HTML snippet that shows the backbone in 3Dmol.js (N, CA, C, O; Angstrom):
<script src="https://3Dmol.org/build/3Dmol-min.js"></script>
<div id="view" style="width:600px;height:400px;position:relative"></div>
<script>
const pdb = `
ATOM      1  N   MET A   1      81.769  61.784  -6.469  1.00  0.00           N
ATOM      2  CA  MET A   1      81.037  61.700  -5.029  1.00  0.00           C
ATOM      3  C   MET A   1      80.837  63.144  -4.215  1.00  0.00           C
ATOM      4  O   MET A   1      81.735  63.929  -3.912  1.00  0.00           O
ATOM      5  N   THR A   2      79.440  63.275  -3.952  1.00  0.00           N
ATOM      6  CA  THR A   2      79.355  64.120  -3.295  1.00  0.00           C
ATOM      7  C   THR A   2      79.581  64.430  -1.948  1.00  0.00           C
ATOM      8  O   THR A   2      79.364  63.600  -1.065  1.00  0.00           O
ATOM      9  N   LEU A   3      79.963  65.455  -1.738  1.00  0.00           N
ATOM     10  CA  LEU A   3      80.703  65.814   0.108  1.00  0.00           C
ATOM     11  C   LEU A   3      79.339  66.577   0.477  1.00  0.00           C
ATOM     12  O   LEU A   3      78.962  67.603  -0.089  1.00  0.00           O
ATOM     13  N   LEU A   4      78.474  65.741   1.791  1.00  0.00           N
ATOM     14  CA  LEU A   4      77.230  66.548   1.994  1.00  0.00           C
ATOM     15  C   LEU A   4      77.749  68.199   2.948  1.00  0.00           C
ATOM     16  O   LEU A   4      78.561  67.913   3.828  1.00  0.00           O
ATOM     17  N   LYS A   5      77.507  69.343   2.910  1.00  0.00           N
ATOM     18  CA  LYS A   5      77.876  70.106   3.715  1.00  0.00           C
ATOM     19  C   LYS A   5      77.121  70.013   5.121  1.00  0.00           C
ATOM     20  O   LYS A   5      75.972  69.571   5.146  1.00  0.00           O
ATOM     21  N   LYS A   6      77.825  70.469   6.406  1.00  0.00           N
ATOM     22  CA  LYS A   6      77.025  70.375   7.425  1.00  0.00           C
ATOM     23  C   LYS A   6      76.112  71.483   7.653  1.00  0.00           C
ATOM     24  O   LYS A   6      76.506  72.128   6.681  1.00  0.00           O
ATOM     25  N   GLU A   7      75.347  72.111   8.079  1.00  0.00           N
ATOM     26  CA  GLU A   7      74.281  73.246   8.348  1.00  0.00           C
ATOM     27  C   GLU A   7      74.677  73.724   9.963  1.00  0.00           C
ATOM     28  O   GLU A   7      74.896  72.950  10.894  1.00  0.00           O
ATOM     29  N   ILE A   8      74.702  75.236  10.010  1.00  0.00           N
ATOM     30  CA  ILE A   8      74.438  75.390  11.166  1.00  0.00           C
ATOM     31  C   ILE A   8      73.051  76.165  11.551  1.00  0.00           C
ATOM     32  O   ILE A   8      72.674  76.763  10.543  1.00  0.00           O
ATOM     33  N   LYS A   9      72.316  76.334  12.450  1.00  0.00           N
ATOM     34  CA  LYS A   9      70.409  76.669  12.248  1.00  0.00           C
ATOM     35  C   LYS A   9      71.184  77.728  13.646  1.00  0.00           C
ATOM     36  O   LYS A   9      71.378  77.242  14.761  1.00  0.00           O
ATOM     37  N   ILE A  10      71.466  78.882  13.370  1.00  0.00           N
ATOM     38  CA  ILE A  10      71.122  79.833  15.043  1.00  0.00           C
ATOM     39  C   ILE A  10      69.826  80.687  14.790  1.00  0.00           C
ATOM     40  O   ILE A  10      69.293  81.266  13.843  1.00  0.00           O
ATOM     41  N   CYS A  11      69.471  80.342  16.870  1.00  0.00           N
ATOM     42  CA  CYS A  11      68.142  80.567  16.875  1.00  0.00           C
ATOM     43  C   CYS A  11      68.405  82.172  16.644  1.00  0.00           C
ATOM     44  O   CYS A  11      69.393  82.822  16.985  1.00  0.00           O
ATOM     45  N   LEU A  12      67.114  82.652  15.899  1.00  0.00           N
ATOM     46  CA  LEU A  12      66.687  84.207  15.752  1.00  0.00           C
ATOM     47  C   LEU A  12      66.004  84.439  16.198  1.00  0.00           C
ATOM     48  O   LEU A  12      65.854  85.635  15.947  1.00  0.00           O
ATOM     49  N   GLY A  13      65.088  84.050  17.009  1.00  0.00           N
ATOM     50  CA  GLY A  13      63.556  84.067  17.943  1.00  0.00           C
ATOM     51  C   GLY A  13      63.934  85.544  18.649  1.00  0.00           C
ATOM     52  O   GLY A  13      64.994  86.120  18.402  1.00  0.00           O
ATOM     53  N   SER A  14      63.261  85.893  19.253  1.00  0.00           N
ATOM     54  CA  SER A  14      63.438  87.700  19.940  1.00  0.00           C
ATOM     55  C   SER A  14      64.058  87.376  21.454  1.00  0.00           C
ATOM     56  O   SER A  14      64.587  88.314  22.051  1.00  0.00           O
ATOM     57  N   SER A  15      64.004  86.104  22.064  1.00  0.00           N
ATOM     58  CA  SER A  15      64.865  85.644  22.980  1.00  0.00           C
ATOM     59  C   SER A  15      66.183  85.498  22.663  1.00  0.00           C
ATOM     60  O   SER A  15      66.872  86.408  23.123  1.00  0.00           O
ATOM     61  N   CYS A  16      66.723  84.749  22.095  1.00  0.00           N
ATOM     62  CA  CYS A  16      67.972  83.633  21.715  1.00  0.00           C
ATOM     63  C   CYS A  16      68.721  85.434  21.338  1.00  0.00           C
ATOM     64  O   CYS A  16      69.818  85.842  21.720  1.00  0.00           O
ATOM     65  N   PHE A  17      67.873  86.056  20.650  1.00  0.00           N
ATOM     66  CA  PHE A  17      68.643  87.176  19.591  1.00  0.00           C
ATOM     67  C   PHE A  17      69.074  88.328  20.858  1.00  0.00           C
ATOM     68  O   PHE A  17      70.142  88.939  20.806  1.00  0.00           O
ATOM     69  N   SER A  18      68.157  88.500  21.893  1.00  0.00           N
ATOM     70  CA  SER A  18      68.271  89.691  22.786  1.00  0.00           C
ATOM     71  C   SER A  18      69.306  89.830  23.812  1.00  0.00           C
ATOM     72  O   SER A  18      69.899  90.774  24.334  1.00  0.00           O
ATOM     73  N   ARG A  19      69.315  88.111  23.952  1.00  0.00           N
ATOM     74  CA  ARG A  19      70.130  87.479  24.715  1.00  0.00           C
ATOM     75  C   ARG A  19      72.031  87.082  24.349  1.00  0.00           C
ATOM     76  O   ARG A  19      72.893  86.721  25.150  1.00  0.00           O
ATOM     77  N   GLY A  20      72.130  87.309  23.004  1.00  0.00           N
ATOM     78  CA  GLY A  20      73.149  87.436  22.575  1.00  0.00           C
ATOM     79  C   GLY A  20      73.733  86.587  21.471  1.00  0.00           C
ATOM     80  O   GLY A  20      74.768  85.923  21.409  1.00  0.00           O
ATOM     81  N   ASN A  21      72.603  86.846  20.489  1.00  0.00           N
ATOM     82  CA  ASN A  21      72.609  84.982  19.127  1.00  0.00           C
ATOM     83  C   ASN A  21      73.498  86.350  18.460  1.00  0.00           C
ATOM     84  O   ASN A  21      74.725  86.245  18.451  1.00  0.00           O
ATOM     85  N   LYS A  22      72.820  87.716  17.866  1.00  0.00           N
ATOM     86  CA  LYS A  22      73.207  88.715  17.572  1.00  0.00           C
ATOM     87  C   LYS A  22      74.617  88.518  17.200  1.00  0.00           C
ATOM     88  O   LYS A  22      74.878  88.161  16.051  1.00  0.00           O
ATOM     89  N   LYS A  23      75.871  88.786  18.358  1.00  0.00           N
ATOM     90  CA  LYS A  23      77.004  88.867  17.738  1.00  0.00           C
ATOM     91  C   LYS A  23      77.529  87.340  17.925  1.00  0.00           C
ATOM     92  O   LYS A  23      78.740  87.179  17.768  1.00  0.00           O
ATOM     93  N   THR A  24      76.682  86.122  18.269  1.00  0.00           N
ATOM     94  CA  THR A  24      77.283  84.792  17.985  1.00  0.00           C
ATOM     95  C   THR A  24      77.057  84.493  16.756  1.00  0.00           C
ATOM     96  O   THR A  24      77.100  83.475  16.066  1.00  0.00           O
ATOM     97  N   LEU A  25      76.898  85.190  16.667  1.00  0.00           N
ATOM     98  CA  LEU A  25      75.757  84.955  14.644  1.00  0.00           C
ATOM     99  C   LEU A  25      76.901  85.602  13.874  1.00  0.00           C
ATOM    100  O   LEU A  25      77.267  85.121  12.801  1.00  0.00           O
ATOM    101  N   GLN A  26      77.572  86.868  14.489  1.00  0.00           N
ATOM    102  CA  GLN A  26      78.377  88.096  14.173  1.00  0.00           C
ATOM    103  C   GLN A  26      80.567  86.793  14.432  1.00  0.00           C
ATOM    104  O   GLN A  26      81.691  86.901  13.943  1.00  0.00           O
ATOM    105  N   VAL A  27      80.094  86.126  15.134  1.00  0.00           N
ATOM    106  CA  VAL A  27      81.633  85.359  15.759  1.00  0.00           C
ATOM    107  C   VAL A  27      81.526  83.978  14.698  1.00  0.00           C
ATOM    108  O   VAL A  27      82.637  83.518  14.433  1.00  0.00           O
ATOM    109  N   VAL A  28      80.560  83.380  14.168  1.00  0.00           N
ATOM    110  CA  VAL A  28      80.354  82.087  13.171  1.00  0.00           C
ATOM    111  C   VAL A  28      80.745  82.604  11.996  1.00  0.00           C
ATOM    112  O   VAL A  28      81.501  81.997  11.237  1.00  0.00           O
ATOM    113  N   GLN A  29      80.154  84.029  11.698  1.00  0.00           N
ATOM    114  CA  GLN A  29      79.784  84.246  10.171  1.00  0.00           C
ATOM    115  C   GLN A  29      81.620  85.018  10.112  1.00  0.00           C
ATOM    116  O   GLN A  29      81.902  85.594   9.061  1.00  0.00           O
ATOM    117  N   LYS A  30      82.552  84.979  11.064  1.00  0.00           N
ATOM    118  CA  LYS A  30      83.727  85.488  10.913  1.00  0.00           C
ATOM    119  C   LYS A  30      84.453  84.344  10.874  1.00  0.00           C
ATOM    120  O   LYS A  30      85.443  84.321  10.142  1.00  0.00           O
ATOM    121  N   TYR A  31      84.064  83.060  11.734  1.00  0.00           N
ATOM    122  CA  TYR A  31      84.963  81.990  12.027  1.00  0.00           C
ATOM    123  C   TYR A  31      85.223  81.190  10.492  1.00  0.00           C
ATOM    124  O   TYR A  31      86.212  80.492  10.269  1.00  0.00           O
ATOM    125  N   LEU A  32      83.772  81.533   9.194  1.00  0.00           N
ATOM    126  CA  LEU A  32      83.670  80.637   8.187  1.00  0.00           C
ATOM    127  C   LEU A  32      84.137  80.696   7.280  1.00  0.00           C
ATOM    128  O   LEU A  32      84.442  79.913   6.380  1.00  0.00           O
ATOM    129  N   LYS A  33      84.281  82.300   7.597  1.00  0.00           N
ATOM    130  CA  LYS A  33      84.846  82.726   6.524  1.00  0.00           C
ATOM    131  C   LYS A  33      86.952  82.892   6.616  1.00  0.00           C
ATOM    132  O   LYS A  33      87.768  82.814   5.697  1.00  0.00           O
ATOM    133  N   ASP A  34      87.159  83.121   8.055  1.00  0.00           N
ATOM    134  CA  ASP A  34      88.946  82.769   8.533  1.00  0.00           C
ATOM    135  C   ASP A  34      89.257  82.046   8.117  1.00  0.00           C
ATOM    136  O   ASP A  34      90.414  82.105   7.701  1.00  0.00           O
ATOM    137  N   HIS A  35      88.108  80.231   7.808  1.00  0.00           N
ATOM    138  CA  HIS A  35      88.825  78.916   7.889  1.00  0.00           C
ATOM    139  C   HIS A  35      87.844  78.845   6.252  1.00  0.00           C
ATOM    140  O   HIS A  35      87.241  77.813   5.957  1.00  0.00           O
ATOM    141  N   GLN A  36      87.834  79.632   5.668  1.00  0.00           N
ATOM    142  CA  GLN A  36      87.560  79.283   4.038  1.00  0.00           C
ATOM    143  C   GLN A  36      86.786  78.183   4.268  1.00  0.00           C
ATOM    144  O   GLN A  36      87.132  77.137   3.718  1.00  0.00           O
ATOM    145  N   LEU A  37      85.459  78.191   5.212  1.00  0.00           N
ATOM    146  CA  LEU A  37      84.977  77.307   5.056  1.00  0.00           C
ATOM    147  C   LEU A  37      83.231  77.864   4.391  1.00  0.00           C
ATOM    148  O   LEU A  37      82.356  77.010   4.249  1.00  0.00           O
ATOM    149  N   GLU A  38      82.941  79.455   4.028  1.00  0.00           N
ATOM    150  CA  GLU A  38      81.992  79.152   3.666  1.00  0.00           C
ATOM    151  C   GLU A  38      81.639  78.362   2.589  1.00  0.00           C
ATOM    152  O   GLU A  38      80.643  77.796   3.041  1.00  0.00           O
ATOM    153  N   ARG A  39      81.759  78.032   1.697  1.00  0.00           N
ATOM    154  CA  ARG A  39      81.152  76.541   0.869  1.00  0.00           C
ATOM    155  C   ARG A  39      80.817  75.922   1.350  1.00  0.00           C
ATOM    156  O   ARG A  39      79.920  75.211   0.894  1.00  0.00           O
ATOM    157  N   GLU A  40      81.292  75.760   2.583  1.00  0.00           N
ATOM    158  CA  GLU A  40      81.628  73.982   2.862  1.00  0.00           C
ATOM    159  C   GLU A  40      79.978  73.926   3.412  1.00  0.00           C
ATOM    160  O   GLU A  40      79.198  73.117   2.909  1.00  0.00           O
ATOM    161  N   VAL A  41      79.583  74.805   4.413  1.00  0.00           N
ATOM    162  CA  VAL A  41      78.663  74.916   4.652  1.00  0.00           C
ATOM    163  C   VAL A  41      77.723  75.638   5.356  1.00  0.00           C
ATOM    164  O   VAL A  41      78.044  76.792   5.641  1.00  0.00           O
ATOM    165  N   ILE A  42      76.832  75.310   5.644  1.00  0.00           N
ATOM    166  CA  ILE A  42      75.192  76.426   4.966  1.00  0.00           C
ATOM    167  C   ILE A  42      74.550  76.922   6.755  1.00  0.00           C
ATOM    168  O   ILE A  42      73.769  76.426   7.567  1.00  0.00           O
ATOM    169  N   LEU A  43      75.455  78.204   6.685  1.00  0.00           N
ATOM    170  CA  LEU A  43      74.746  78.958   7.728  1.00  0.00           C
ATOM    171  C   LEU A  43      73.198  79.373   7.437  1.00  0.00           C
ATOM    172  O   LEU A  43      73.076  79.667   6.248  1.00  0.00           O
ATOM    173  N   LYS A  44      72.307  79.455   7.967  1.00  0.00           N
ATOM    174  CA  LYS A  44      70.656  79.600   8.507  1.00  0.00           C
ATOM    175  C   LYS A  44      70.606  80.278   9.874  1.00  0.00           C
ATOM    176  O   LYS A  44      71.168  80.041  10.944  1.00  0.00           O
ATOM    177  N   GLY A  45      69.351  81.617   9.282  1.00  0.00           N
ATOM    178  CA  GLY A  45      68.581  81.528  10.845  1.00  0.00           C
ATOM    179  C   GLY A  45      67.799  80.619  11.078  1.00  0.00           C
ATOM    180  O   GLY A  45      67.638  79.610  10.392  1.00  0.00           O
ATOM    181  N   ASN A  46      67.179  80.947  12.205  1.00  0.00           N
ATOM    182  CA  ASN A  46      65.949  79.898  12.716  1.00  0.00           C
ATOM    183  C   ASN A  46      65.020  81.070  12.698  1.00  0.00           C
ATOM    184  O   ASN A  46      64.960  82.090  12.011  1.00  0.00           O
ATOM    185  N   HIS A  47      64.244  80.529  13.787  1.00  0.00           N
ATOM    186  CA  HIS A  47      62.408  81.580  14.098  1.00  0.00           C
ATOM    187  C   HIS A  47      63.459  80.908  15.101  1.00  0.00           C
ATOM    188  O   HIS A  47      64.617  81.247  15.349  1.00  0.00           O
ATOM    189  N   CYS A  48      62.915  80.158  15.455  1.00  0.00           N
ATOM    190  CA  CYS A  48      62.649  79.599  17.390  1.00  0.00           C
ATOM    191  C   CYS A  48      62.976  78.216  17.512  1.00  0.00           C
ATOM    192  O   CYS A  48      62.504  77.609  16.551  1.00  0.00           O
ATOM    193  N   PHE A  49      63.601  77.455  18.310  1.00  0.00           N
ATOM    194  CA  PHE A  49      63.573  75.881  18.423  1.00  0.00           C
ATOM    195  C   PHE A  49      62.720  75.838  19.678  1.00  0.00           C
ATOM    196  O   PHE A  49      63.170  75.066  20.524  1.00  0.00           O
ATOM    197  N   SER A  50      61.891  76.306  19.927  1.00  0.00           N
ATOM    198  CA  SER A  50      61.555  76.243  21.388  1.00  0.00           C
ATOM    199  C   SER A  50      62.015  75.479  22.978  1.00  0.00           C
ATOM    200  O   SER A  50      61.451  74.756  23.799  1.00  0.00           O
ATOM    201  N   ASP A  51      63.285  76.086  22.838  1.00  0.00           N
ATOM    202  CA  ASP A  51      63.960  76.015  23.873  1.00  0.00           C
ATOM    203  C   ASP A  51      64.294  76.800  24.763  1.00  0.00           C
ATOM    204  O   ASP A  51      65.118  76.453  25.610  1.00  0.00           O
ATOM    205  N   CYS A  52      63.664  78.169  24.766  1.00  0.00           N
ATOM    206  CA  CYS A  52      63.662  79.798  25.026  1.00  0.00           C
ATOM    207  C   CYS A  52      64.249  79.788  26.294  1.00  0.00           C
ATOM    208  O   CYS A  52      65.129  80.625  26.494  1.00  0.00           O
ATOM    209  N   ASN A  53      63.960  79.050  27.154  1.00  0.00           N
ATOM    210  CA  ASN A  53      64.338  78.166  28.468  1.00  0.00           C
ATOM    211  C   ASN A  53      66.342  78.518  28.666  1.00  0.00           C
ATOM    212  O   ASN A  53      67.065  78.882  29.594  1.00  0.00           O
ATOM    213  N   LYS A  54      66.561  78.116  27.092  1.00  0.00           N
ATOM    214  CA  LYS A  54      68.407  76.900  27.527  1.00  0.00           C
ATOM    215  C   LYS A  54      68.663  77.931  26.183  1.00  0.00           C
ATOM    216  O   LYS A  54      69.374  77.499  25.276  1.00  0.00           O
ATOM    217  N   GLY A  55      68.192  79.019  26.094  1.00  0.00           N
ATOM    218  CA  GLY A  55      69.088  79.797  25.190  1.00  0.00           C
ATOM    219  C   GLY A  55      70.268  80.673  25.214  1.00  0.00           C
ATOM    220  O   GLY A  55      70.747  80.839  26.336  1.00  0.00           O
ATOM    221  N   PRO A  56      70.639  81.056  24.589  1.00  0.00           N
ATOM    222  CA  PRO A  56      70.777  81.361  23.135  1.00  0.00           C
ATOM    223  C   PRO A  56      71.067  79.783  22.686  1.00  0.00           C
ATOM    224  O   PRO A  56      71.806  79.126  23.419  1.00  0.00           O
ATOM    225  N   VAL A  57      70.541  79.207  21.583  1.00  0.00           N
ATOM    226  CA  VAL A  57      70.306  78.156  20.960  1.00  0.00           C
ATOM    227  C   VAL A  57      71.030  78.285  19.293  1.00  0.00           C
ATOM    228  O   VAL A  57      70.629  78.995  18.370  1.00  0.00           O
ATOM    229  N   LEU A  58      72.398  77.188  19.312  1.00  0.00           N
ATOM    230  CA  LEU A  58      72.873  76.929  18.144  1.00  0.00           C
ATOM    231  C   LEU A  58      72.830  75.326  17.568  1.00  0.00           C
ATOM    232  O   LEU A  58      73.433  74.440  18.173  1.00  0.00           O
ATOM    233  N   LYS A  59      72.174  75.098  16.532  1.00  0.00           N
ATOM    234  CA  LYS A  59      71.929  73.572  16.045  1.00  0.00           C
ATOM    235  C   LYS A  59      72.762  73.673  15.384  1.00  0.00           C
ATOM    236  O   LYS A  59      72.802  74.729  14.753  1.00  0.00           O
ATOM    237  N   ILE A  60      74.375  72.205  15.050  1.00  0.00           N
ATOM    238  CA  ILE A  60      74.260  71.965  14.294  1.00  0.00           C
ATOM    239  C   ILE A  60      74.773  71.132  13.743  1.00  0.00           C
ATOM    240  O   ILE A  60      75.913  70.862  14.120  1.00  0.00           O
ATOM    241  N   GLY A  61      74.175  70.333  12.591  1.00  0.00           N
ATOM    242  CA  GLY A  61      73.436  69.368  11.771  1.00  0.00           C
ATOM    243  C   GLY A  61      72.905  68.888  13.191  1.00  0.00           C
ATOM    244  O   GLY A  61      73.372  69.620  14.064  1.00  0.00           O
ATOM    245  N   SER A  62      72.113  67.934  13.683  1.00  0.00           N
ATOM    246  CA  SER A  62      71.848  67.522  14.150  1.00  0.00           C
ATOM    247  C   SER A  62      71.620  67.292  15.736  1.00  0.00           C
ATOM    248  O   SER A  62      70.835  66.582  16.364  1.00  0.00           O
ATOM    249  N   ARG A  63      72.765  68.304  16.162  1.00  0.00           N
ATOM    250  CA  ARG A  63      73.395  68.407  17.528  1.00  0.00           C
ATOM    251  C   ARG A  63      72.629  69.999  17.879  1.00  0.00           C
ATOM    252  O   ARG A  63      72.967  70.883  17.092  1.00  0.00           O
ATOM    253  N   LEU A  64      71.616  70.421  19.015  1.00  0.00           N
ATOM    254  CA  LEU A  64      71.348  71.260  19.379  1.00  0.00           C
ATOM    255  C   LEU A  64      72.849  71.910  20.819  1.00  0.00           C
ATOM    256  O   LEU A  64      73.371  71.220  21.695  1.00  0.00           O
ATOM    257  N   TYR A  65      73.012  72.870  20.610  1.00  0.00           N
ATOM    258  CA  TYR A  65      73.722  73.622  21.669  1.00  0.00           C
ATOM    259  C   TYR A  65      72.531  74.748  22.306  1.00  0.00           C
ATOM    260  O   TYR A  65      71.624  75.469  21.889  1.00  0.00           O
ATOM    261  N   GLU A  66      73.194  74.371  23.592  1.00  0.00           N
ATOM    262  CA  GLU A  66      72.278  75.430  24.520  1.00  0.00           C
ATOM    263  C   GLU A  66      73.009  76.450  25.551  1.00  0.00           C
ATOM    264  O   GLU A  66      73.740  76.059  26.461  1.00  0.00           O
ATOM    265  N   GLU A  67      72.775  77.524  25.338  1.00  0.00           N
ATOM    266  CA  GLU A  67      73.412  78.281  26.620  1.00  0.00           C
ATOM    267  C   GLU A  67      74.419  78.950  25.770  1.00  0.00           C
ATOM    268  O   GLU A  67      75.258  79.624  26.367  1.00  0.00           O
ATOM    269  N   VAL A  68      74.474  78.896  24.714  1.00  0.00           N
ATOM    270  CA  VAL A  68      75.519  79.683  23.923  1.00  0.00           C
ATOM    271  C   VAL A  68      76.030  81.393  24.060  1.00  0.00           C
ATOM    272  O   VAL A  68      75.316  82.313  24.458  1.00  0.00           O
ATOM    273  N   SER A  69      77.223  81.474  23.681  1.00  0.00           N
ATOM    274  CA  SER A  69      77.697  82.878  23.295  1.00  0.00           C
ATOM    275  C   SER A  69      78.635  83.025  22.928  1.00  0.00           C
ATOM    276  O   SER A  69      79.170  82.112  22.300  1.00  0.00           O
ATOM    277  N   ASP A  70      79.273  84.199  23.129  1.00  0.00           N
ATOM    278  CA  ASP A  70      80.318  84.663  21.785  1.00  0.00           C
ATOM    279  C   ASP A  70      80.785  84.678  22.282  1.00  0.00           C
ATOM    280  O   ASP A  70      81.265  85.811  22.263  1.00  0.00           O
ATOM    281  N   GLU A  71      81.542  83.706  23.561  1.00  0.00           N
ATOM    282  CA  GLU A  71      82.637  83.356  24.456  1.00  0.00           C
ATOM    283  C   GLU A  71      82.231  81.965  23.797  1.00  0.00           C
ATOM    284  O   GLU A  71      82.276  81.726  22.590  1.00  0.00           O
ATOM    285  N   ASN A  72      81.989  81.444  24.394  1.00  0.00           N
ATOM    286  CA  ASN A  72      81.780  79.558  23.752  1.00  0.00           C
ATOM    287  C   ASN A  72      82.186  78.869  22.258  1.00  0.00           C
ATOM    288  O   ASN A  72      82.944  78.021  21.788  1.00  0.00           O
ATOM    289  N   VAL A  73      80.908  80.050  21.756  1.00  0.00           N
ATOM    290  CA  VAL A  73      80.842  79.352  20.452  1.00  0.00           C
ATOM    291  C   VAL A  73      82.109  79.188  19.712  1.00  0.00           C
ATOM    292  O   VAL A  73      81.929  78.818  18.552  1.00  0.00           O
ATOM    293  N   LEU A  74      83.004  79.313  19.964  1.00  0.00           N
ATOM    294  CA  LEU A  74      84.415  79.174  19.177  1.00  0.00           C
ATOM    295  C   LEU A  74      85.281  77.821  18.903  1.00  0.00           C
ATOM    296  O   LEU A  74      86.003  77.407  17.997  1.00  0.00           O
ATOM    297  N   ALA A  75      84.662  77.186  20.619  1.00  0.00           N
ATOM    298  CA  ALA A  75      85.082  76.357  21.387  1.00  0.00           C
ATOM    299  C   ALA A  75      83.933  75.224  20.284  1.00  0.00           C
ATOM    300  O   ALA A  75      84.506  74.374  19.604  1.00  0.00           O
ATOM    301  N   ILE A  76      82.916  75.289  20.236  1.00  0.00           N
ATOM    302  CA  ILE A  76      81.991  74.706  19.507  1.00  0.00           C
ATOM    303  C   ILE A  76      82.105  74.546  18.261  1.00  0.00           C
ATOM    304  O   ILE A  76      81.639  73.581  17.655  1.00  0.00           O
ATOM    305  N   LEU A  77      82.733  75.469  17.757  1.00  0.00           N
ATOM    306  CA  LEU A  77      83.148  75.381  15.922  1.00  0.00           C
ATOM    307  C   LEU A  77      84.271  74.501  15.793  1.00  0.00           C
ATOM    308  O   LEU A  77      84.362  73.540  15.029  1.00  0.00           O
ATOM    309  N   GLU A  78      85.408  75.067  16.898  1.00  0.00           N
ATOM    310  CA  GLU A  78      86.610  73.760  16.480  1.00  0.00           C
ATOM    311  C   GLU A  78      85.983  72.257  16.890  1.00  0.00           C
ATOM    312  O   GLU A  78      86.143  71.216  16.252  1.00  0.00           O
ATOM    313  N   SER A  79      85.266  72.425  18.063  1.00  0.00           N
ATOM    314  CA  SER A  79      84.671  70.999  18.070  1.00  0.00           C
ATOM    315  C   SER A  79      84.348  70.341  16.736  1.00  0.00           C
ATOM    316  O   SER A  79      84.753  69.218  16.436  1.00  0.00           O
ATOM    317  N   GLU A  80      83.468  71.235  15.824  1.00  0.00           N
ATOM    318  CA  GLU A  80      82.326  70.687  14.990  1.00  0.00           C
ATOM    319  C   GLU A  80      83.521  70.557  13.607  1.00  0.00           C
ATOM    320  O   GLU A  80      83.762  69.518  12.992  1.00  0.00           O
ATOM    321  N   PHE A  81      84.088  71.788  13.380  1.00  0.00           N
ATOM    322  CA  PHE A  81      85.222  72.230  12.130  1.00  0.00           C
ATOM    323  C   PHE A  81      86.796  71.205  12.435  1.00  0.00           C
ATOM    324  O   PHE A  81      87.179  70.195  11.845  1.00  0.00           O
ATOM    325  N   GLY A  82      87.140  71.621  13.059  1.00  0.00           N
ATOM    326  CA  GLY A  82      88.156  71.033  13.560  1.00  0.00           C
ATOM    327  C   GLY A  82      88.914  70.420  12.505  1.00  0.00           C
ATOM    328  O   GLY A  82      89.979  70.799  12.019  1.00  0.00           O
ATOM    329  N   GLU A  83      88.364  69.636  12.282  1.00  0.00           N
ATOM    330  CA  GLU A  83      89.328  68.248  11.387  1.00  0.00           C
ATOM    331  C   GLU A  83      88.956  67.969   9.873  1.00  0.00           C
ATOM    332  O   GLU A  83      89.417  67.036   9.215  1.00  0.00           O
ATOM    333  N   MET A  84      87.688  69.298   9.233  1.00  0.00           N
ATOM    334  CA  MET A  84      87.620  69.655   8.303  1.00  0.00           C
ATOM    335  C   MET A  84      88.505  69.467   7.272  1.00  0.00           C
ATOM    336  O   MET A  84      88.287  69.973   6.171  1.00  0.00           O
TER     337      MET A  84
END
`;
const viewer = $3Dmol.createViewer("view");
viewer.addModel(pdb, "pdb");
viewer.setStyle({}, {cartoon: {color: "spectrum"}});
viewer.zoomTo();
viewer.render();
</script>
């Protein structure tokens, strides 16, 4: 049986990047490392989700999170990966 990896796509377009996704990316990378999820989760940068007015944006699987910050991303990650 093959386990499917979850995928995180973080918007690194200029709007999201300048409004905080640079720092959010660092928090996500640290979370994955601290929880030993680096092999179970694929982390990718995404150019733009075309939701700049709702950014910064982060997508986990098919779920899109808006107005993500380095302060609320841990709660998002816990809700997605808390039971992995």
